[in-house]
Each structure stands twice: as structure tokens, then as C-alpha cells.
N, CA, C, O and the ligand as a Tripos MOL2 file, in Angstrom:
@<TRIPOS>MOLECULE
protein
  281   279    71     0     0
PROTEIN
NO_CHARGES

@<TRIPOS>ATOM
      1 N         140.5580   92.8950  121.9330 N.3       1 MET1
      2 CA        140.8310   91.8320  120.8750 C.3       1 MET1
      3 C         139.6640   91.6430  119.9580 C.2       1 MET1
      4 O         139.7630   91.6490  118.7310 O.2       1 MET1
      5 N         138.5520   91.4750  120.6260 N.am      2 THR2
      6 CA        137.2990   91.1420  119.9290 C.3       2 THR2
      7 C         136.7900   92.4510  119.1080 C.2       2 THR2
      8 O         135.9410   92.3240  118.2250 O.2       2 THR2
      9 N         137.3030   93.6100  119.4150 N.am      3 GLU3
     10 CA        136.8230   94.7880  118.9150 C.3       3 GLU3
     11 C         137.1490   94.8180  117.3230 C.2       3 GLU3
     12 O         136.3830   95.2830  116.4800 O.2       3 GLU3
     13 N         138.3160   94.2880  117.0820 N.am      4 VAL4
     14 CA        138.7630   94.2390  115.6240 C.3       4 VAL4
     15 C         137.7840   93.4120  114.8320 C.2       4 VAL4
     16 O         137.2970   93.8120  113.7750 O.2       4 VAL4
     17 N         137.5160   92.2620  115.3700 N.am      5 MET5
     18 CA        136.5580   91.3130  114.6520 C.3       5 MET5
     19 C         135.1700   91.9850  114.4970 C.2       5 MET5
     20 O         134.5600   91.8400  113.4380 O.2       5 MET5
     21 N         134.6850   92.6600  115.4370 N.am      6 THR6
     22 CA        133.4530   93.3620  115.3660 C.3       6 THR6
     23 C         133.3950   94.4060  114.3410 C.2       6 THR6
     24 O         132.4230   94.5610  113.6000 O.2       6 THR6
     25 N         134.5350   95.1710  114.3140 N.am      7 SER7
     26 CA        134.5320   96.2620  113.3450 C.3       7 SER7
     27 C         134.5410   95.6160  111.8860 C.2       7 SER7
     28 O         134.0110   96.2200  110.9540 O.2       7 SER7
     29 N         135.1090   94.4680  111.7190 N.am      8 ILE8
     30 CA        135.0880   93.9370  110.3430 C.3       8 ILE8
     31 C         133.7510   93.3770  110.0990 C.2       8 ILE8
     32 O         133.2670   93.5400  108.9790 O.2       8 ILE8
     33 N         133.1060   92.7550  110.9740 N.am      9 LYS9
     34 CA        131.7710   92.1490  110.7640 C.3       9 LYS9
     35 C         130.7390   93.2270  110.5160 C.2       9 LYS9
     36 O         129.9710   93.1580  109.5560 O.2       9 LYS9
     37 N         130.7230   94.2320  111.3940 N.am     10 LYS10
     38 CA        129.7630   95.3370  111.2600 C.3      10 LYS10
     39 C         130.6000   96.6460  110.8570 C.2      10 LYS10
     40 O         131.2520   97.3240  111.6500 O.2      10 LYS10
     41 N         130.4690   96.8700  109.5380 N.am     11 ARG11
     42 CA        131.2690   98.0190  109.0990 C.3      11 ARG11
     43 C         130.1850   99.1500  108.8330 C.2      11 ARG11
     44 O         129.2040   98.9460  108.1180 O.2      11 ARG11
     45 N         130.4360  100.3360  109.4550 N.am     12 LEU12
     46 CA        129.4200  101.3370  109.1740 C.3      12 LEU12
     47 C         129.9550  102.3070  108.0240 C.2      12 LEU12
     48 O         131.1070  102.7370  108.0850 O.2      12 LEU12
     49 N         129.2050  102.6010  107.1050 N.am     13 ILE13
     50 CA        129.5250  103.4780  106.0630 C.3      13 ILE13
     51 C         128.4650  104.5440  105.9810 C.2      13 ILE13
     52 O         127.3420  104.3710  106.4540 O.2      13 ILE13
     53 N         128.8510  105.6790  105.3560 N.am     14 ALA14
     54 CA        127.9040  106.7430  105.1620 C.3      14 ALA14
     55 C         127.2620  106.5890  103.8100 C.2      14 ALA14
     56 O         127.8940  106.4690  102.7600 O.2      14 ALA14
     57 N         125.8790  106.6040  103.9300 N.am     15 CYS15
     58 CA        125.1400  106.3730  102.7150 C.3      15 CYS15
     59 C         125.5380  107.6340  101.6550 C.2      15 CYS15
     60 O         125.5260  108.7910  102.0740 O.2      15 CYS15
     61 N         125.8250  107.3830  100.5130 N.am     16 PRO16
     62 CA        126.1920  108.3490   99.4790 C.3      16 PRO16
     63 C         125.0880  109.3540   99.2170 C.2      16 PRO16
     64 O         125.3560  110.4650   98.7600 O.2      16 PRO16
     65 N         123.8700  108.9860   99.4950 N.am     17 THR17
     66 CA        122.7910  109.8910   99.1680 C.3      17 THR17
     67 C         122.3840  110.7860  100.2890 C.2      17 THR17
     68 O         122.3360  112.0070  100.1400 O.2      17 THR17
     69 N         122.0700  110.1520  101.4810 N.am     18 CYS18
     70 CA        121.7040  110.9000  102.6290 C.3      18 CYS18
     71 C         122.6650  111.0900  103.7420 C.2      18 CYS18
     72 O         122.3700  111.7750  104.7210 O.2      18 CYS18
     73 N         123.8280  110.4880  103.6070 N.am     19 LYS19
     74 CA        125.0450  110.5980  104.4790 C.3      19 LYS19
     75 C         124.7090  109.8800  105.7860 C.2      19 LYS19
     76 O         125.4930  109.9790  106.7300 O.2      19 LYS19
     77 N         123.5970  109.1690  105.8940 N.am     20 GLN20
     78 CA        123.2830  108.5290  107.1520 C.3      20 GLN20
     79 C         124.2030  107.2880  107.2290 C.2      20 GLN20
     80 O         124.4690  106.6220  106.2280 O.2      20 GLN20
     81 N         124.6960  106.9990  108.5120 N.am     21 LEU21
     82 CA        125.5060  105.7750  108.6590 C.3      21 LEU21
     83 C         124.5660  104.6160  108.5100 C.2      21 LEU21
     84 O         123.4560  104.5730  109.0400 O.2      21 LEU21
     85 N         125.0860  103.6750  107.7500 N.am     22 THR22
     86 CA        124.3220  102.3760  107.5480 C.3      22 THR22
     87 C         125.3740  101.3030  107.5900 C.2      22 THR22
     88 O         126.5600  101.5020  107.3270 O.2      22 THR22
     89 N         124.8370  100.1210  107.9480 N.am     23 GLU23
     90 CA        125.7830   98.9330  107.9590 C.3      23 GLU23
     91 C         126.0100   98.3690  106.7200 C.2      23 GLU23
     92 O         125.0820   98.0290  105.9870 O.2      23 GLU23
     93 N         127.2890   98.2320  106.4040 N.am     24 TYR24
     94 CA        127.7710   97.6740  105.1040 C.3      24 TYR24
     95 C         127.7610   96.0950  105.2590 C.2      24 TYR24
     96 O         128.7710   95.5180  105.6610 O.2      24 TYR24
     97 N         126.7400   95.4890  104.9720 N.am     25 SER25
     98 CA        126.7730   93.9850  105.1560 C.3      25 SER25
     99 C         126.0480   93.3540  103.8970 C.2      25 SER25
    100 O         125.3490   94.0210  103.1340 O.2      25 SER25
    101 N         126.2730   92.0880  103.7690 N.am     26 LEU26
    102 CA        125.6340   91.3570  102.7300 C.3      26 LEU26
    103 C         124.1370   91.2630  102.7870 C.2      26 LEU26
    104 O         123.4410   90.9780  101.8130 O.2      26 LEU26
    105 N         123.6640   91.5350  104.0510 N.am     27 ASP27
    106 CA        122.2180   91.4840  104.2620 C.3      27 ASP27
    107 C         121.5270   92.7210  103.6570 C.2      27 ASP27
    108 O         120.3200   92.7180  103.4170 O.2      27 ASP27
    109 N         122.3680   93.8370  103.4050 N.am     28 ASN28
    110 CA        121.7620   95.0570  102.7830 C.3      28 ASN28
    111 C         121.9110   95.0030  101.3210 C.2      28 ASN28
    112 O         122.9800   95.2100  100.7450 O.2      28 ASN28
    113 N         120.8040   94.7190  100.7430 N.am     29 ALA29
    114 CA        120.8100   94.5010   99.2880 C.3      29 ALA29
    115 C         121.1030   95.8580   98.5140 C.2      29 ALA29
    116 O         121.4030   95.8790   97.3200 O.2      29 ALA29
    117 N         120.9940   96.9250   99.2690 N.am     30 TYR30
    118 CA        121.0920   98.3140   98.5630 C.3      30 TYR30
    119 C         122.3680   98.9070   98.9930 C.2      30 TYR30
    120 O         122.4840  100.1240   98.8520 O.2      30 TYR30
    121 N         123.3720   98.2160   99.5120 N.am     31 ARG31
    122 CA        124.6280   98.7440   99.9260 C.3      31 ARG31
    123 C         125.2860   99.3310   98.7070 C.2      31 ARG31
    124 O         125.0770   98.7830   97.6250 O.2      31 ARG31
    125 N         126.0480  100.3750   98.7740 N.am     32 PRO32
    126 CA        126.3870  101.0100   99.9150 C.3      32 PRO32
    127 C         125.3670  102.0450  100.3840 C.2      32 PRO32
    128 O         125.6760  102.9010  101.2130 O.2      32 PRO32
    129 N         124.1290  101.9580   99.8380 N.am     33 PHE33
    130 CA        123.1070  102.9080  100.3350 C.3      33 PHE33
    131 C         122.3420  102.3320  101.4460 C.2      33 PHE33
    132 O         122.3630  101.1220  101.6700 O.2      33 PHE33
    133 N         121.6480  103.1880  102.1660 N.am     34 CYS34
    134 CA        121.0040  102.7360  103.4270 C.3      34 CYS34
    135 C         119.6460  102.1460  103.0870 C.2      34 CYS34
    136 O         119.0910  101.3960  103.8900 O.2      34 CYS34
    137 N         119.0800  102.4690  101.8900 N.am     35 SER35
    138 CA        117.7790  101.8840  101.5770 C.3      35 SER35
    139 C         117.5450  102.0150  100.0530 C.2      35 SER35
    140 O         118.2660  102.7110   99.3390 O.2      35 SER35
    141 N         116.4880  101.3010   99.6040 N.am     36 LYS36
    142 CA        116.2530  101.3220   98.2170 C.3      36 LYS36
    143 C         115.9360  102.6870   97.7300 C.2      36 LYS36
    144 O         116.2830  103.0010   96.5920 O.2      36 LYS36
    145 N         115.3050  103.5280   98.4970 N.am     37 ARG37
    146 CA        114.9990  104.8480   98.0750 C.3      37 ARG37
    147 C         116.2820  105.6400   97.7790 C.2      37 ARG37
    148 O         116.3440  106.3130   96.7500 O.2      37 ARG37
    149 N         117.2920  105.5850   98.6310 N.am     38 CYS38
    150 CA        118.5340  106.3740   98.4040 C.3      38 CYS38
    151 C         119.3230  105.7930   97.1860 C.2      38 CYS38
    152 O         120.0820  106.4900   96.5140 O.2      38 CYS38
    153 N         119.0940  104.4820   96.9510 N.am     39 LYS39
    154 CA        119.7680  103.9660   95.6860 C.3      39 LYS39
    155 C         119.0730  104.5540   94.4550 C.2      39 LYS39
    156 O         119.7220  104.9740   93.4970 O.2      39 LYS39
    157 N         117.6860  104.5740   94.5090 N.am     40 LEU40
    158 CA        116.9900  105.0280   93.3460 C.3      40 LEU40
    159 C         117.3610  106.5570   93.0730 C.2      40 LEU40
    160 O         117.4840  107.0280   91.9420 O.2      40 LEU40
    161 N         117.5260  107.2820   94.2890 N.am     41 ILE41
    162 CA        117.8400  108.7170   94.0480 C.3      41 ILE41
    163 C         119.1810  108.8190   93.4050 C.2      41 ILE41
    164 O         119.3710  109.6450   92.5120 O.2      41 ILE41
    165 N         120.1050  108.0270   93.8140 N.am     42 ASP42
    166 CA        121.3910  108.1130   93.1840 C.3      42 ASP42
    167 C         121.3990  107.7930   91.7740 C.2      42 ASP42
    168 O         122.1180  108.4240   90.9990 O.2      42 ASP42
    169 N         120.5910  106.7850   91.3660 N.am     43 LEU43
    170 CA        120.4860  106.4160   90.0610 C.3      43 LEU43
    171 C         119.6890  107.3210   89.2470 C.2      43 LEU43
    172 O         119.6720  107.1200   88.0330 O.2      43 LEU43
    173 N         118.9860  108.3480   89.7680 N.am     44 GLY44
    174 CA        118.1830  109.2480   89.0400 C.3      44 GLY44
    175 C         116.8660  108.6020   88.7560 C.2      44 GLY44
    176 O         116.1310  109.1090   87.9070 O.2      44 GLY44
    177 N         116.5000  107.4930   89.4170 N.am     45 LEU45
    178 CA        115.1780  106.8550   89.0940 C.3      45 LEU45
    179 C         114.1030  107.3950   90.0720 C.2      45 LEU45
    180 O         112.9070  107.2630   89.8140 O.2      45 LEU45
    181 N         114.5150  107.9650   91.1220 N.am     46 TRP46
    182 CA        113.4350  108.3360   92.1620 C.3      46 TRP46
    183 C         112.5240  109.4150   91.6140 C.2      46 TRP46
    184 O         111.3460  109.4680   91.9680 O.2      46 TRP46
    185 N         113.0800  110.3280   90.7040 N.am     47 ALA47
    186 CA        112.2320  111.3590   90.0540 C.3      47 ALA47
    187 C         111.1740  110.6960   89.3190 C.2      47 ALA47
    188 O         110.0100  111.0410   89.5230 O.2      47 ALA47
    189 N         111.4530  109.7650   88.4700 N.am     48 SER48
    190 CA        110.5240  109.1180   87.6090 C.3      48 SER48
    191 C         109.5220  108.3960   88.3830 C.2      48 SER48
    192 O         108.3470  108.3170   88.0240 O.2      48 SER48
    193 N         110.0210  107.8310   89.5210 N.am     49 GLU49
    194 CA        108.9640  107.0400   90.4190 C.3      49 GLU49
    195 C         108.0280  108.0620   90.9470 C.2      49 GLU49
    196 O         106.8300  107.7760   90.9280 O.2      49 GLU49
    197 N         108.3900  109.1830   91.4050 N.am     50 GLN50
    198 CA        107.6250  110.1940   91.9680 C.3      50 GLN50
    199 C         106.6770  110.7320   90.8480 C.2      50 GLN50
    200 O         105.5300  111.0990   91.1020 O.2      50 GLN50
    201 N         107.1280  110.7530   89.8090 N.am     51 TYR51
    202 CA        106.2810  111.3390   88.6500 C.3      51 TYR51
    203 C         105.0460  110.4770   88.3530 C.2      51 TYR51
    204 O         104.0990  110.9580   87.7310 O.2      51 TYR51
    205 N         105.0440  109.2160   88.7870 N.am     52 ALA52
    206 CA        103.8740  108.2960   88.6130 C.3      52 ALA52
    207 C         102.7090  108.8050   89.4300 C.2      52 ALA52
    208 O         101.5550  108.5740   89.0690 O.2      52 ALA52
    209 N         102.9820  109.4750   90.4970 N.am     53 ILE53
    210 CA        101.8420  109.8640   91.3980 C.3      53 ILE53
    211 C         101.0290  110.9400   90.8560 C.2      53 ILE53
    212 O          99.8070  110.8000   90.9030 O.2      53 ILE53
    213 N         101.6040  112.1600   90.2710 N.am     54 PRO54
    214 CA        100.8530  113.1230   89.6840 C.3      54 PRO54
    215 C         100.0460  112.6680   88.4200 C.2      54 PRO54
    216 O          98.9930  113.2210   88.1030 O.2      54 PRO54
    217 N         100.5640  111.6900   87.7560 N.am     55 VAL55
    218 CA         99.8830  111.1620   86.5080 C.3      55 VAL55
    219 C          98.6000  110.4630   86.9040 C.2      55 VAL55
    220 O          97.5780  110.5620   86.2240 O.2      55 VAL55
    221 N          98.6730  109.7700   87.9950 N.am     56 GLU56
    222 CA         97.3900  109.1600   88.4150 C.3      56 GLU56
    223 C          96.3920  110.1670   88.8470 C.2      56 GLU56
    224 O          95.2020  110.0600   88.5500 O.2      56 GLU56
    225 N          96.8830  111.1640   89.5600 N.am     57 MET57
    226 CA         95.9750  112.2990   89.9470 C.3      57 MET57
    227 C          95.3100  113.0820   88.7570 C.2      57 MET57
    228 O          94.1660  113.5310   88.8180 O.2      57 MET57
    229 N          96.1570  113.2050   87.6470 N.am     58 ASN58
    230 CA         95.6690  113.8940   86.4240 C.3      58 ASN58
    231 C          94.4900  113.0970   85.9000 C.2      58 ASN58
    232 O          93.5570  113.7160   85.3880 O.2      58 ASN58
    233 N          94.4560  111.8290   85.9840 N.am     59 VAL59
    234 CA         93.4500  111.0100   85.4740 C.3      59 VAL59
    235 C          92.0360  111.3560   86.1150 C.2      59 VAL59
    236 O          90.9830  111.4840   85.4910 O.2      59 VAL59
    237 N          92.2350  111.4890   87.5610 N.am     60 ASP60
    238 CA         91.0840  111.8380   88.2630 C.3      60 ASP60
    239 C          90.5450  113.2990   87.8790 C.2      60 ASP60
    240 O          89.3410  113.5450   87.7980 O.2      60 ASP60
    241 N          91.4920  114.1820   87.6650 N.am     61 ASP61
    242 CA         91.1120  115.5190   87.2930 C.3      61 ASP61
    243 C          90.3770  115.6050   85.9140 C.2      61 ASP61
    244 O          89.4670  116.4040   85.6910 O.2      61 ASP61
    245 N          90.8730  114.6820   84.9940 N.am     62 LEU62
    246 CA         90.2370  114.7190   83.7290 C.3      62 LEU62
    247 C          88.7680  114.1790   83.8070 C.2      62 LEU62
    248 O          87.8580  114.6200   83.1040 O.2      62 LEU62
    249 N          88.6320  113.1930   84.7210 N.am     63 GLU63
    250 CA         87.3310  112.6470   84.8080 C.3      63 GLU63
    251 C          86.3100  113.6910   85.4550 C.2      63 GLU63
    252 O          85.1240  113.7510   85.1280 O.2      63 GLU63
    253 N          86.9260  114.5170   86.4280 N.am     64 ASP64
    254 CA         86.0400  115.5910   87.0340 C.3      64 ASP64
    255 C          85.6720  116.6660   85.9350 C.2      64 ASP64
    256 O          84.5790  117.2270   85.8700 O.2      64 ASP64
    257 N          86.6670  116.8600   85.1370 N.am     65 ASN65
    258 CA         86.4850  117.9860   84.1590 C.3      65 ASN65
    259 C          85.6060  117.5640   82.9660 C.2      65 ASN65
    260 O          85.1630  118.3850   82.1620 O.2      65 ASN65
    261 N          85.3860  116.2840   82.8980 N.am     66 LEU66
    262 CA         84.5760  115.8610   81.7610 C.3      66 LEU66
    263 C          83.1600  116.3460   81.7990 C.2      66 LEU66
    264 O          82.4680  116.1800   82.8040 O.2      66 LEU66
    265 N          82.6910  116.9790   80.6580 N.am     67 PRO67
    266 CA         81.3390  117.3860   80.6320 C.3      67 PRO67
    267 C          80.3770  116.2600   80.7190 C.2      67 PRO67
    268 O          80.6100  115.1980   80.1410 O.2      67 PRO67
    269 N          79.3440  116.4480   81.3940 N.am     68 THR68
    270 CA         78.3280  115.3990   81.5860 C.3      68 THR68
    271 C          77.5950  115.2590   80.2520 C.2      68 THR68
    272 O          76.9960  116.1970   79.7260 O.2      68 THR68
    273 N          77.6730  114.1290   79.7810 N.am     69 GLN69
    274 CA         76.9560  113.8610   78.4730 C.3      69 GLN69
    275 C          75.6160  113.0120   78.6490 C.2      69 GLN69
    276 O          75.5720  111.8740   79.1160 O.2      69 GLN69
    277 N          74.6300  113.6950   78.2340 N.am     70 GLN70
    278 CA         73.3570  112.9280   78.4280 C.3      70 GLN70
    279 C          72.4830  112.9650   77.1880 C.2      70 GLN70
    280 O          71.3980  112.3830   77.1800 O.2      70 GLN70
    281 ZN        120.5160  106.9270  102.5150 Zn       71 ZN71
@<TRIPOS>BOND
     1     1     2 1
     2     2     3 1
     3     3     4 2
     4     3     5 am
     5     5     6 1
     6     6     7 1
     7     7     8 2
     8     7     9 am
     9     9    10 1
    10    10    11 1
    11    11    12 2
    12    11    13 am
    13    13    14 1
    14    14    15 1
    15    15    16 2
    16    15    17 am
    17    17    18 1
    18    18    19 1
    19    19    20 2
    20    19    21 am
    21    21    22 1
    22    22    23 1
    23    23    24 2
    24    23    25 am
    25    25    26 1
    26    26    27 1
    27    27    28 2
    28    27    29 am
    29    29    30 1
    30    30    31 1
    31    31    32 2
    32    31    33 am
    33    33    34 1
    34    34    35 1
    35    35    36 2
    36    35    37 am
    37    37    38 1
    38    38    39 1
    39    39    40 2
    40    39    41 am
    41    41    42 1
    42    42    43 1
    43    43    44 2
    44    43    45 am
    45    45    46 1
    46    46    47 1
    47    47    48 2
    48    47    49 am
    49    49    50 1
    50    50    51 1
    51    51    52 2
    52    51    53 am
    53    53    54 1
    54    54    55 1
    55    55    56 2
    56    55    57 am
    57    57    58 1
    58    58    59 1
    59    59    60 2
    60    59    61 am
    61    61    62 1
    62    62    63 1
    63    63    64 2
    64    63    65 am
    65    65    66 1
    66    66    67 1
    67    67    68 2
    68    67    69 am
    69    69    70 1
    70    70    71 1
    71    71    72 2
    72    71    73 am
    73    73    74 1
    74    74    75 1
    75    75    76 2
    76    75    77 am
    77    77    78 1
    78    78    79 1
    79    79    80 2
    80    79    81 am
    81    81    82 1
    82    82    83 1
    83    83    84 2
    84    83    85 am
    85    85    86 1
    86    86    87 1
    87    87    88 2
    88    87    89 am
    89    89    90 1
    90    90    91 1
    91    91    92 2
    92    91    93 am
    93    93    94 1
    94    94    95 1
    95    95    96 2
    96    95    97 am
    97    97    98 1
    98    98    99 1
    99    99   100 2
   100    99   101 am
   101   101   102 1
   102   102   103 1
   103   103   104 2
   104   103   105 am
   105   105   106 1
   106   106   107 1
   107   107   108 2
   108   107   109 am
   109   109   110 1
   110   110   111 1
   111   111   112 2
   112   111   113 am
   113   113   114 1
   114   114   115 1
   115   115   116 2
   116   115   117 am
   117   117   118 1
   118   118   119 1
   119   119   120 2
   120   119   121 am
   121   121   122 1
   122   122   123 1
   123   123   124 2
   124   123   125 am
   125   125   126 1
   126   126   127 1
   127   127   128 2
   128   127   129 am
   129   129   130 1
   130   130   131 1
   131   131   132 2
   132   131   133 am
   133   133   134 1
   134   134   135 1
   135   135   136 2
   136   135   137 am
   137   137   138 1
   138   138   139 1
   139   139   140 2
   140   139   141 am
   141   141   142 1
   142   142   143 1
   143   143   144 2
   144   143   145 am
   145   145   146 1
   146   146   147 1
   147   147   148 2
   148   147   149 am
   149   149   150 1
   150   150   151 1
   151   151   152 2
   152   151   153 am
   153   153   154 1
   154   154   155 1
   155   155   156 2
   156   155   157 am
   157   157   158 1
   158   158   159 1
   159   159   160 2
   160   159   161 am
   161   161   162 1
   162   162   163 1
   163   163   164 2
   164   163   165 am
   165   165   166 1
   166   166   167 1
   167   167   168 2
   168   167   169 am
   169   169   170 1
   170   170   171 1
   171   171   172 2
   172   171   173 am
   173   173   174 1
   174   174   175 1
   175   175   176 2
   176   175   177 am
   177   177   178 1
   178   178   179 1
   179   179   180 2
   180   179   181 am
   181   181   182 1
   182   182   183 1
   183   183   184 2
   184   183   185 am
   185   185   186 1
   186   186   187 1
   187   187   188 2
   188   187   189 am
   189   189   190 1
   190   190   191 1
   191   191   192 2
   192   191   193 am
   193   193   194 1
   194   194   195 1
   195   195   196 2
   196   195   197 am
   197   197   198 1
   198   198   199 1
   199   199   200 2
   200   199   201 am
   201   201   202 1
   202   202   203 1
   203   203   204 2
   204   203   205 am
   205   205   206 1
   206   206   207 1
   207   207   208 2
   208   207   209 am
   209   209   210 1
   210   210   211 1
   211   211   212 2
   212   211   213 am
   213   213   214 1
   214   214   215 1
   215   215   216 2
   216   215   217 am
   217   217   218 1
   218   218   219 1
   219   219   220 2
   220   219   221 am
   221   221   222 1
   222   222   223 1
   223   223   224 2
   224   223   225 am
   225   225   226 1
   226   226   227 1
   227   227   228 2
   228   227   229 am
   229   229   230 1
   230   230   231 1
   231   231   232 2
   232   231   233 am
   233   233   234 1
   234   234   235 1
   235   235   236 2
   236   235   237 am
   237   237   238 1
   238   238   239 1
   239   239   240 2
   240   239   241 am
   241   241   242 1
   242   242   243 1
   243   243   244 2
   244   243   245 am
   245   245   246 1
   246   246   247 1
   247   247   248 2
   248   247   249 am
   249   249   250 1
   250   250   251 1
   251   251   252 2
   252   251   253 am
   253   253   254 1
   254   254   255 1
   255   255   256 2
   256   255   257 am
   257   257   258 1
   258   258   259 1
   259   259   260 2
   260   259   261 am
   261   261   262 1
   262   262   263 1
   263   263   264 2
   264   263   265 am
   265   265   266 1
   266   266   267 1
   267   267   268 2
   268   267   269 am
   269   269   270 1
   270   270   271 1
   271   271   272 2
   272   271   273 am
   273   273   274 1
   274   274   275 1
   275   275   276 2
   276   275   277 am
   277   277   278 1
   278   278   279 1
   279   279   280 2
@<TRIPOS>SUBSTRUCTURE
     1 MET1         2 RESIDUE 1 A MET
     2 THR2         6 RESIDUE 1 A THR
     3 GLU3        10 RESIDUE 1 A GLU
     4 VAL4        14 RESIDUE 1 A VAL
     5 MET5        18 RESIDUE 1 A MET
     6 THR6        22 RESIDUE 1 A THR
     7 SER7        26 RESIDUE 1 A SER
     8 ILE8        30 RESIDUE 1 A ILE
     9 LYS9        34 RESIDUE 1 A LYS
    10 LYS10       38 RESIDUE 1 A LYS
    11 ARG11       42 RESIDUE 1 A ARG
    12 LEU12       46 RESIDUE 1 A LEU
    13 ILE13       50 RESIDUE 1 A ILE
    14 ALA14       54 RESIDUE 1 A ALA
    15 CYS15       58 RESIDUE 1 A CYS
    16 PRO16       62 RESIDUE 1 A PRO
    17 THR17       66 RESIDUE 1 A THR
    18 CYS18       70 RESIDUE 1 A CYS
    19 LYS19       74 RESIDUE 1 A LYS
    20 GLN20       78 RESIDUE 1 A GLN
    21 LEU21       82 RESIDUE 1 A LEU
    22 THR22       86 RESIDUE 1 A THR
    23 GLU23       90 RESIDUE 1 A GLU
    24 TYR24       94 RESIDUE 1 A TYR
    25 SER25       98 RESIDUE 1 A SER
    26 LEU26      102 RESIDUE 1 A LEU
    27 ASP27      106 RESIDUE 1 A ASP
    28 ASN28      110 RESIDUE 1 A ASN
    29 ALA29      114 RESIDUE 1 A ALA
    30 TYR30      118 RESIDUE 1 A TYR
    31 ARG31      122 RESIDUE 1 A ARG
    32 PRO32      126 RESIDUE 1 A PRO
    33 PHE33      130 RESIDUE 1 A PHE
    34 CYS34      134 RESIDUE 1 A CYS
    35 SER35      138 RESIDUE 1 A SER
    36 LYS36      142 RESIDUE 1 A LYS
    37 ARG37      146 RESIDUE 1 A ARG
    38 CYS38      150 RESIDUE 1 A CYS
    39 LYS39      154 RESIDUE 1 A LYS
    40 LEU40      158 RESIDUE 1 A LEU
    41 ILE41      162 RESIDUE 1 A ILE
    42 ASP42      166 RESIDUE 1 A ASP
    43 LEU43      170 RESIDUE 1 A LEU
    44 GLY44      174 RESIDUE 1 A GLY
    45 LEU45      178 RESIDUE 1 A LEU
    46 TRP46      182 RESIDUE 1 A TRP
    47 ALA47      186 RESIDUE 1 A ALA
    48 SER48      190 RESIDUE 1 A SER
    49 GLU49      194 RESIDUE 1 A GLU
    50 GLN50      198 RESIDUE 1 A GLN
    51 TYR51      202 RESIDUE 1 A TYR
    52 ALA52      206 RESIDUE 1 A ALA
    53 ILE53      210 RESIDUE 1 A ILE
    54 PRO54      214 RESIDUE 1 A PRO
    55 VAL55      218 RESIDUE 1 A VAL
    56 GLU56      222 RESIDUE 1 A GLU
    57 MET57      226 RESIDUE 1 A MET
    58 ASN58      230 RESIDUE 1 A ASN
    59 VAL59      234 RESIDUE 1 A VAL
    60 ASP60      238 RESIDUE 1 A ASP
    61 ASP61      242 RESIDUE 1 A ASP
    62 LEU62      246 RESIDUE 1 A LEU
    63 GLU63      250 RESIDUE 1 A GLU
    64 ASP64      254 RESIDUE 1 A ASP
    65 ASN65      258 RESIDUE 1 A ASN
    66 LEU66      262 RESIDUE 1 A LEU
    67 PRO67      266 RESIDUE 1 A PRO
    68 THR68      270 RESIDUE 1 A THR
    69 GLN69      274 RESIDUE 1 A GLN
    70 GLN70      278 RESIDUE 1 A GLN
    71 ZN71       281 GROUP 0 **** ****
């Protein structure tokens, strides 16, 4: 009898991005995704967020390649 209520309270769904079972609850701000990362991937934003890392590294490369001016 209590099984029905439990299944309503804790409903497991498969994350659209990684197919991992995640709890569909109001506590999960990224539902129906399992995490913020999966939501960003689905929205196509994850690529742009990753892109920020090489940009920072390029700055260091530029500084290393700068000719020493004296
Ligand atoms: Zn996921």
C-alpha cells in the first residue's frame, strides 16, 4: 500500500543527456536532468563553457611567447 505513495514521492527518471537514473523532485533544480552539467550539455551551453578554459591558457602562451623587451 505504501509502495504507491513512495513511487509518487520519489519518481526516478532517466536523465535525457547521460541516461542516468535521477530523482525527479522539486529539490532537483535541474530536472529532468541529473545535474547542471547535463542541462548545459542539452542546451548546447556546455561547449561554450569548456571553451573558456583554452582561452585562458592561450593568454599564458602569449605571455611566454612575448619577446623580452629591454
Ligand atoms: Zn545526466
